[in-house]
DRENDO-1510 file (C-alpha; in Angstrom, 1 decimal, always signed):
<recs>
REC; n; res; u; v; w
REC; 1; MET; -8.7; +177.1; +10.7 .
REC; 2; LYS; -10.7; +177.5; +13.8 .
REC; 3; ARG; -9.7; +180.2; +16.0 .
REC; 4; ARG; -8.7; +179.5; +19.7 .
REC; 5; SER; -9.1; +181.7; +22.6 .
REC; 6; VAL; -5.9; +183.3; +23.6 .
REC; 7; GLU; -6.1; +181.9; +27.3 .
REC; 8; SER; -6.2; +178.3; +26.1 .
REC; 9; GLN; -2.7; +178.8; +24.4 .
REC; 10; GLY; -0.7; +179.6; +27.5 .
REC; 11; ILE; +1.0; +182.3; +25.5 .
REC; 12; SER; +1.8; +185.1; +28.1 .
REC; 13; ARG; +5.6; +184.2; +27.8 .
REC; 14; ARG; +6.0; +185.6; +24.2 .
REC; 15; LEU; +3.1; +188.1; +24.4 .
REC; 16; VAL; +5.2; +191.3; +25.4 .
REC; 17; ILE; +3.2; +194.1; +23.7 .
REC; 18; LYS; +2.7; +196.6; +26.1 .
REC; 19; SER; +2.4; +200.5; +26.0 .
REC; 20; ALA; +6.2; +200.9; +27.0 .
REC; 21; ALA; +7.0; +199.2; +23.8 .
REC; 22; ALA; +4.8; +201.1; +21.8 .
REC; 23; MET; +6.1; +204.4; +23.3 .
REC; 24; GLY; +9.5; +203.3; +22.7 .
REC; 25; GLY; +9.1; +202.7; +19.1 .
REC; 26; LEU; +7.0; +206.0; +18.7 .
REC; 27; ALA; +9.7; +208.0; +20.4 .
REC; 28; LEU; +12.9; +207.2; +18.5 .
REC; 29; MET; +13.0; +210.6; +16.8 .
REC; 30; PRO; +11.1; +214.0; +17.0 .
REC; 31; GLY; +8.8; +214.2; +14.3 .
REC; 32; THR; +9.4; +216.4; +11.1 .
REC; 33; GLY; +6.1; +216.1; +9.2 .
REC; 34; PHE; +7.3; +213.3; +6.8 .
REC; 35; ALA; +5.0; +210.5; +9.0 .
REC; 36; GLN; +2.0; +212.9; +8.3 .
REC; 37; THR; +2.2; +212.3; +4.6 .
REC; 38; TYR; +3.0; +208.6; +4.9 .
REC; 39; PRO; +1.7; +206.5; +3.4 .
REC; 40; SER; +0.3; +208.5; +0.3 .
REC; 41; LYS; +0.1; +205.4; -2.1 .
REC; 42; PRO; +0.0; +201.6; -2.1 .
REC; 43; ILE; +2.6; +199.6; -0.1 .
REC; 44; LYS; +4.2; +196.3; -1.1 .
REC; 45; ILE; +5.2; +193.9; +1.4 .
REC; 46; ILE; +7.5; +191.0; -0.1 .
REC; 47; VAL; +7.9; +187.5; +1.7 .
REC; 48; GLY; +10.6; +185.1; +1.0 .
REC; 49; PHE; +8.6; +181.7; +1.1 .
REC; 50; THR; +5.5; +180.3; -0.8 .
REC; 51; ALA; +2.0; +181.1; -0.2 .
REC; 52; GLY; +0.2; +179.1; +2.5 .
REC; 53; GLY; +3.2; +178.9; +4.9 .
REC; 54; ALA; +3.3; +180.8; +8.4 .
REC; 55; ALA; +5.3; +183.7; +7.0 .
REC; 56; ASP; +3.1; +184.1; +4.2 .
REC; 57; LEU; -0.1; +184.1; +6.3 .
REC; 58; ILE; +1.4; +186.6; +8.9 .
REC; 59; ALA; +2.6; +188.9; +5.9 .
REC; 60; ARG; -1.0; +188.8; +4.9 .
REC; 61; ILE; -2.0; +189.9; +8.6 .
REC; 62; VAL; +0.8; +192.7; +8.5 .
REC; 63; GLY; -0.6; +194.0; +5.3 .
REC; 64; ALA; -4.1; +193.8; +6.4 .
REC; 65; ILE; -3.1; +195.8; +9.7 .
REC; 66; LEU; -1.4; +198.3; +7.7 .
REC; 67; SER; -4.3; +198.6; +5.1 .
REC; 68; SER; -6.6; +199.2; +7.9 .
REC; 69; LYS; -4.4; +201.6; +9.7 .
REC; 70; PHE; -3.7; +203.9; +6.8 .
REC; 71; GLY; -6.4; +203.3; +4.4 .
REC; 72; GLN; -4.1; +202.2; +1.5 .
REC; 73; PRO; -3.8; +199.3; -0.7 .
REC; 74; VAL; -1.3; +196.7; +0.6 .
REC; 75; THR; +0.0; +194.0; -1.6 .
REC; 76; VAL; +1.7; +190.9; -0.5 .
REC; 77; GLU; +4.2; +189.5; -3.1 .
REC; 78; ASN; +6.0; +186.0; -2.7 .
REC; 79; GLN; +9.5; +185.9; -3.9 .
REC; 80; PRO; +10.8; +182.2; -2.6 .
REC; 81; GLY; +14.3; +181.2; -3.1 .
REC; 82; ALA; +17.6; +181.0; -1.3 .
REC; 83; SER; +15.9; +180.0; +2.1 .
REC; 84; GLY; +14.3; +183.6; +1.7 .
REC; 85; GLY; +17.3; +185.4; +0.5 .
REC; 86; LEU; +16.1; +186.4; -2.6 .
REC; 87; ALA; +13.1; +188.5; -1.1 .
REC; 88; THR; +15.7; +189.9; +1.3 .
REC; 89; GLU; +17.8; +191.2; -1.4 .
REC; 90; ALA; +14.9; +192.5; -3.1 .
REC; 91; VAL; +13.9; +194.9; -0.1 .
REC; 92; ALA; +17.5; +195.5; +0.9 .
REC; 93; THR; +17.9; +197.1; -2.8 .
REC; 94; ALA; +14.4; +198.8; -2.9 .
REC; 95; PRO; +14.1; +202.9; -2.5 .
REC; 96; ALA; +14.3; +203.6; +1.2 .
REC; 97; ASP; +11.0; +205.2; +1.3 .
REC; 98; GLY; +8.5; +202.9; +3.3 .
REC; 99; TYR; +6.4; +201.5; +0.3 .
REC; 100; THR; +8.4; +198.2; -0.2 .
REC; 101; LEU; +8.8; +196.3; +3.4 .
REC; 102; LEU; +9.7; +193.0; +3.9 .
REC; 103; VAL; +8.1; +190.3; +6.0 .
REC; 104; ALA; +11.0; +187.8; +7.0 .
REC; 105; ALA; +11.5; +184.6; +9.2 .
REC; 106; THR; +14.5; +183.4; +11.1 .
REC; 107; PRO; +16.4; +182.2; +8.3 .
REC; 108; PRO; +17.0; +185.1; +6.1 .
REC; 109; ILE; +18.1; +187.3; +8.8 .
REC; 110; ALA; +19.9; +185.0; +11.1 .
REC; 111; VAL; +20.7; +182.1; +9.4 .
REC; 112; ASN; +21.5; +182.9; +5.9 .
REC; 113; PRO; +24.7; +185.0; +6.6 .
REC; 114; HIS; +26.5; +182.5; +7.9 .
REC; 115; THR; +25.4; +179.7; +5.2 .
REC; 116; TYR; +25.4; +181.5; +2.1 .
REC; 117; LYS; +29.1; +182.4; +1.0 .
REC; 118; ASN; +28.2; +184.9; -2.0 .
REC; 119; MET; +25.3; +186.9; -0.4 .
REC; 120; ARG; +25.0; +190.4; -2.2 .
REC; 121; VAL; +23.2; +192.0; +0.7 .
REC; 122; ASN; +23.8; +191.8; +4.4 .
REC; 123; PRO; +20.4; +191.4; +6.1 .
REC; 124; ILE; +21.9; +192.8; +9.4 .
REC; 125; THR; +23.4; +195.7; +7.9 .
REC; 126; ASP; +21.4; +196.6; +5.0 .
REC; 127; LEU; +17.9; +196.6; +6.5 .
REC; 128; GLU; +16.1; +198.5; +9.1 .
REC; 129; HIS; +14.6; +196.0; +11.8 .
REC; 130; ILE; +11.2; +197.6; +12.8 .
REC; 131; THR; +10.0; +194.6; +14.9 .
REC; 132; MET; +9.6; +191.1; +15.8 .
REC; 133; VAL; +5.7; +190.5; +14.9 .
REC; 134; GLY; +5.5; +187.1; +16.2 .
REC; 135; GLU; +7.3; +184.2; +17.7 .
REC; 136; GLY; +6.9; +180.7; +17.5 .
REC; 137; ASN; +8.6; +177.4; +17.4 .
REC; 138; TRP; +9.5; +174.6; +14.8 .
REC; 139; VAL; +8.5; +171.0; +15.2 .
REC; 140; LEU; +9.6; +167.7; +14.0 .
REC; 141; GLY; +7.1; +166.0; +12.0 .
REC; 142; ILE; +7.1; +162.5; +10.6 .
REC; 143; ASN; +5.3; +160.3; +8.2 .
REC; 144; ALA; +2.7; +158.3; +10.4 .
REC; 145; GLY; +3.9; +155.0; +8.6 .
REC; 146; LEU; +7.3; +155.2; +10.4 .
REC; 147; LYS; +7.7; +152.7; +13.1 .
REC; 148; ALA; +8.9; +155.5; +15.7 .
REC; 149; ASN; +6.4; +156.8; +18.4 .
REC; 150; THR; +9.3; +158.8; +20.3 .
REC; 151; PHE; +12.3; +160.9; +18.9 .
REC; 152; ALA; +14.8; +158.3; +20.4 .
REC; 153; GLU; +12.9; +155.6; +18.5 .
REC; 154; LEU; +13.4; +157.6; +15.3 .
REC; 155; VAL; +17.1; +158.1; +15.9 .
REC; 156; GLU; +17.4; +154.2; +16.1 .
REC; 157; LEU; +15.2; +153.6; +13.0 .
REC; 158; SER; +17.3; +155.9; +11.1 .
REC; 159; LYS; +20.5; +154.0; +12.1 .
REC; 160; SER; +19.0; +150.6; +11.1 .
REC; 161; THR; +17.3; +151.6; +7.7 .
REC; 162; PRO; +19.7; +151.0; +4.9 .
REC; 163; GLY; +20.4; +154.5; +3.1 .
REC; 164; GLY; +19.0; +156.2; +6.5 .
REC; 165; LEU; +16.1; +158.5; +6.6 .
REC; 166; ARG; +15.5; +161.9; +4.6 .
REC; 167; PHE; +14.3; +165.1; +6.0 .
REC; 168; GLY; +13.0; +168.0; +4.2 .
REC; 169; THR; +13.8; +171.6; +4.2 .
REC; 170; THR; +12.1; +174.7; +3.1 .
REC; 171; GLY; +15.9; +176.0; +1.7 .
REC; 172; ASN; +19.3; +174.9; +1.5 .
REC; 173; GLY; +21.2; +176.5; +4.5 .
REC; 174; GLY; +18.0; +177.8; +6.1 .
REC; 175; GLY; +17.1; +177.2; +9.6 .
REC; 176; PRO; +15.3; +173.9; +9.1 .
REC; 177; HIS; +18.2; +172.6; +7.3 .
REC; 178; LEU; +20.8; +173.6; +10.5 .
REC; 179; VAL; +18.2; +171.9; +13.0 .
REC; 180; GLY; +18.3; +168.8; +10.9 .
REC; 181; GLU; +22.0; +168.9; +10.6 .
REC; 182; SER; +22.2; +169.3; +14.5 .
REC; 183; ILE; +20.1; +166.4; +15.1 .
REC; 184; ARG; +22.6; +164.5; +13.0 .
REC; 185; LEU; +25.6; +165.6; +14.8 .
REC; 186; GLN; +24.2; +165.5; +18.5 .
REC; 187; THR; +22.4; +162.0; +18.2 .
REC; 188; GLY; +24.4; +160.2; +15.4 .
REC; 189; ALA; +21.2; +159.7; +13.3 .
REC; 190; ASN; +21.5; +158.6; +9.8 .
REC; 191; ILE; +19.6; +161.5; +8.3 .
REC; 192; SER; +20.1; +163.6; +4.9 .
REC; 193; ALA; +18.5; +166.7; +3.9 .
REC; 194; VAL; +16.3; +167.1; +0.7 .
REC; 195; HIS; +15.8; +170.9; -0.2 .
REC; 196; TYR; +12.4; +172.4; -1.3 .
REC; 197; ARG; +11.3; +176.0; -2.2 .
REC; 198; GLY; +8.8; +175.8; +0.7 .
REC; 199; ALA; +6.4; +173.8; +2.6 .
REC; 200; SER; +3.9; +173.4; -0.1 .
REC; 201; GLN; +6.4; +171.3; -2.0 .
REC; 202; ALA; +7.8; +169.5; +0.9 .
REC; 203; LEU; +4.4; +168.5; +2.5 .
REC; 204; PRO; +3.2; +166.2; -0.4 .
REC; 205; ASP; +6.6; +164.3; -0.4 .
REC; 206; LEU; +6.1; +163.9; +3.5 .
REC; 207; LEU; +2.7; +162.5; +2.8 .
REC; 208; SER; +3.9; +160.1; +0.2 .
REC; 209; ASN; +6.8; +159.2; +2.3 .
REC; 210; GLN; +9.4; +160.4; -0.1 .
REC; 211; ILE; +10.9; +162.1; +2.9 .
REC; 212; GLN; +10.2; +160.8; +6.4 .
REC; 213; MET; +10.8; +164.2; +8.5 .
REC; 214; LEU; +10.1; +167.5; +8.1 .
REC; 215; ILE; +11.0; +170.5; +10.6 .
REC; 216; ILE; +8.5; +173.2; +10.2 .
REC; 217; SER; +5.8; +175.2; +12.3 .
REC; 218; TYR; +3.2; +173.0; +14.0 .
REC; 219; THR; +0.2; +174.6; +12.2 .
REC; 220; THR; +1.6; +173.8; +8.9 .
REC; 221; LEU; +1.2; +170.1; +9.7 .
REC; 222; GLU; -1.7; +170.3; +11.9 .
REC; 223; PRO; -4.4; +169.1; +9.5 .
REC; 224; HIS; -2.3; +166.2; +8.7 .
REC; 225; VAL; -1.6; +165.2; +12.1 .
REC; 226; LYS; -5.5; +165.5; +13.2 .
REC; 227; SER; -5.8; +163.1; +10.1 .
REC; 228; GLY; -3.4; +160.8; +11.3 .
REC; 229; ASP; -1.3; +160.8; +8.3 .
REC; 230; LEU; +1.4; +162.8; +10.3 .
REC; 231; ARG; +2.9; +162.7; +13.9 .
REC; 232; ILE; +4.8; +165.3; +16.0 .
REC; 233; LEU; +7.8; +163.7; +17.7 .
REC; 234; LEU; +9.7; +166.9; +19.0 .
REC; 235; THR; +9.3; +170.5; +19.5 .
REC; 236; PHE; +12.4; +172.9; +19.4 .
REC; 237; ASP; +11.8; +175.2; +22.5 .
REC; 238; ASP; +12.3; +175.5; +25.8 .
REC; 239; GLU; +8.5; +175.1; +26.4 .
REC; 240; ARG; +6.0; +172.7; +25.0 .
REC; 241; GLU; +4.1; +173.7; +21.7 .
REC; 242; PRO; +0.7; +175.1; +23.4 .
REC; 243; MET; -1.3; +173.3; +20.4 .
REC; 244; ALA; +0.4; +170.0; +20.9 .
REC; 245; PRO; +1.2; +169.8; +24.6 .
REC; 246; GLU; +1.6; +166.1; +24.6 .
REC; 247; VAL; +4.7; +166.6; +22.6 .
REC; 248; PRO; +8.2; +166.7; +24.4 .
REC; 249; THR; +10.7; +169.5; +23.8 .
REC; 250; ALA; +14.0; +168.7; +22.6 .
REC; 251; GLY; +15.4; +169.6; +26.3 .
REC; 252; GLU; +13.0; +167.1; +27.7 .
REC; 253; SER; +14.3; +164.4; +25.3 .
REC; 254; GLY; +17.8; +164.8; +26.3 .
REC; 255; TYR; +19.2; +167.5; +23.7 .
REC; 256; PRO; +18.7; +171.3; +25.3 .
REC; 257; ASP; +21.0; +172.5; +22.8 .
REC; 258; LEU; +18.2; +172.0; +20.1 .
REC; 259; ASP; +16.0; +174.4; +22.0 .
REC; 260; LYS; +18.1; +177.3; +21.0 .
REC; 261; CYS; +16.8; +176.9; +17.4 .
REC; 262; LYS; +13.7; +179.6; +17.7 .
REC; 263; THR; +11.7; +180.7; +15.1 .
REC; 264; TRP; +10.0; +184.1; +14.5 .
REC; 265; VAL; +8.3; +186.4; +11.8 .
REC; 266; SER; +9.4; +190.1; +11.5 .
REC; 267; LEU; +8.9; +193.4; +9.8 .
REC; 268; HIS; +12.0; +195.0; +7.8 .
REC; 269; ALA; +12.3; +197.9; +5.4 .
REC; 270; PRO; +15.5; +199.0; +3.3 .
REC; 271; LYS; +18.1; +200.6; +5.3 .
REC; 272; GLY; +17.7; +204.3; +5.3 .
REC; 273; THR; +14.3; +204.6; +5.5 .
REC; 274; PRO; +13.0; +207.8; +7.7 .
REC; 275; ASP; +12.7; +207.3; +11.2 .
REC; 276; GLU; +9.5; +209.0; +10.9 .
REC; 277; VAL; +8.3; +206.3; +8.4 .
REC; 278; LEU; +9.8; +203.5; +10.8 .
REC; 279; ASN; +8.2; +205.0; +13.7 .
REC; 280; THR; +4.7; +205.1; +12.0 .
REC; 281; LEU; +5.1; +201.6; +11.0 .
REC; 282; HIS; +6.1; +200.2; +14.3 .
REC; 283; GLY; +3.2; +202.2; +16.0 .
REC; 284; ALA; +0.6; +200.8; +13.6 .
REC; 285; ILE; +1.8; +197.3; +14.0 .
REC; 286; VAL; +2.1; +197.4; +17.9 .
REC; 287; GLU; -1.4; +199.0; +18.0 .
REC; 288; TYR; -3.2; +196.4; +15.8 .
REC; 289; LEU; -1.6; +193.4; +17.3 .
REC; 290; GLU; -3.2; +193.9; +20.3 .
REC; 291; LYS; -6.7; +194.2; +18.8 .
REC; 292; PRO; -8.4; +190.7; +19.5 .
REC; 293; GLU; -8.9; +189.8; +16.1 .
REC; 294; TYR; -5.5; +190.2; +14.9 .
REC; 295; LEU; -4.1; +188.5; +18.2 .
REC; 296; GLU; -6.1; +185.7; +18.0 .
REC; 297; ARG; -5.4; +185.1; +14.2 .
REC; 298; MET; -1.6; +185.2; +15.3 .
REC; 299; VAL; -2.0; +182.7; +18.0 .
REC; 300; SER; -4.0; +180.2; +15.8 .
REC; 301; LEU; -1.0; +180.3; +13.5 .
REC; 302; GLY; +1.4; +179.2; +16.4 .
REC; 303; PHE; +3.3; +182.6; +16.4 .
REC; 304; PRO; +1.7; +184.7; +19.5 .
REC; 305; PRO; +2.5; +188.5; +18.8 .
REC; 306; VAL; +5.7; +190.2; +20.2 .
REC; 307; GLY; +5.7; +193.6; +18.7 .
REC; 308; ASN; +8.8; +194.8; +20.6 .
REC; 309; SER; +10.6; +197.9; +19.9 .
REC; 310; PRO; +13.4; +198.2; +17.5 .
REC; 311; ALA; +16.0; +198.4; +20.0 .
REC; 312; GLU; +14.6; +195.2; +21.7 .
REC; 313; PHE; +14.2; +193.3; +18.3 .
REC; 314; LYS; +18.1; +194.3; +17.4 .
REC; 315; ALA; +19.3; +193.2; +20.7 .
REC; 316; ARG; +17.4; +189.8; +20.3 .
REC; 317; LEU; +18.5; +189.6; +16.6 .
REC; 318; ASP; +22.1; +190.0; +17.8 .
REC; 319; GLU; +21.8; +187.0; +20.1 .
REC; 320; GLU; +20.0; +184.9; +17.5 .
REC; 321; TYR; +22.7; +185.9; +14.8 .
REC; 322; ARG; +25.3; +184.5; +17.3 .
REC; 323; ILE; +23.6; +181.5; +18.2 .
REC; 324; TRP; +23.0; +180.3; +14.8 .
REC; 325; GLY; +26.5; +181.1; +13.6 .
REC; 326; GLU; +27.6; +178.8; +16.0 .
REC; 327; ILE; +25.1; +176.2; +14.9 .
REC; 328; ALA; +26.2; +176.9; +11.1 .
REC; 329; THR; +29.9; +176.3; +12.0 .
REC; 330; ALA; +29.2; +173.1; +14.0 .
REC; 331; ALA; +27.2; +171.8; +11.0 .
REC; 332; ASN; +29.8; +173.1; +8.3 .
REC; 333; VAL; +26.8; +174.1; +6.2 .
REC; 334; VAL; +27.9; +176.4; +3.1 .
REC; 335; VAL; +25.9; +177.1; +0.3 .
REC; 336; GLU; +28.1; +178.3; -2.6 .
</recs>
């Protein structure tokens, strides 16, 4: 993927890395010497989505950062399933020593607790929340063969199509699923969900018109938008997607409540991981995300880096948790 300059993306609203945040993360607790010996062996990062998606690619950036900083091998392991929930459980139940980490996205942390009835771990209380690595937004992509050039036209098309239209999700009960259900509730669109384990499974069906819509990050769809096979009709954010500035936001299209559906990628460790290890990990991420080669890679994926402190991240997570709870209740989505 061709890299874009940071200036061309208009990302200053998200780029909150600064020395104060770095110092805040590093000053959580006086050192006891543990961090001086960490890490002394390879680190494993688990990501709950299929290879090639935004979360997976950012997990590999995080792995490259930690390997460069610490001089230790870092492997990335994909464990898709349950909208990222299987990976969350694997990390929450791993030894709390800093050698098994989770790179997560919005759904398994802020959404799943509201939609999955029989979760065996609580991502809010059973993980240490190190930092929000990057923040982006979802977009609504459609098959280019649909006779709809605007979101309003898509809604009307769904109502006039026998059986309605189908939208793909990257997991039953996950964020994109709830966004689609919110569209149905707020617009009266005749749409139904088809669930996949990840974008790599959903995209072929979107391209072949087995499904007509997909809610996902822009960069996942970008090659097919450029080829003319797909179109983007909407972005779920309060500002337009920098890489598709012609696409209106949900608010601009008359549905401001859909702008609350944010997406981000974050770094976590098992609950009880020593503070010195958490501080070391946080410091490495904040330091290296400021380096041009990593910053530009994050921007090119549509997730400008954040790198906030654990306290800032937890406050943001609490707010996101509340918002997604309201959305899940309204949509009445429950996964047994």
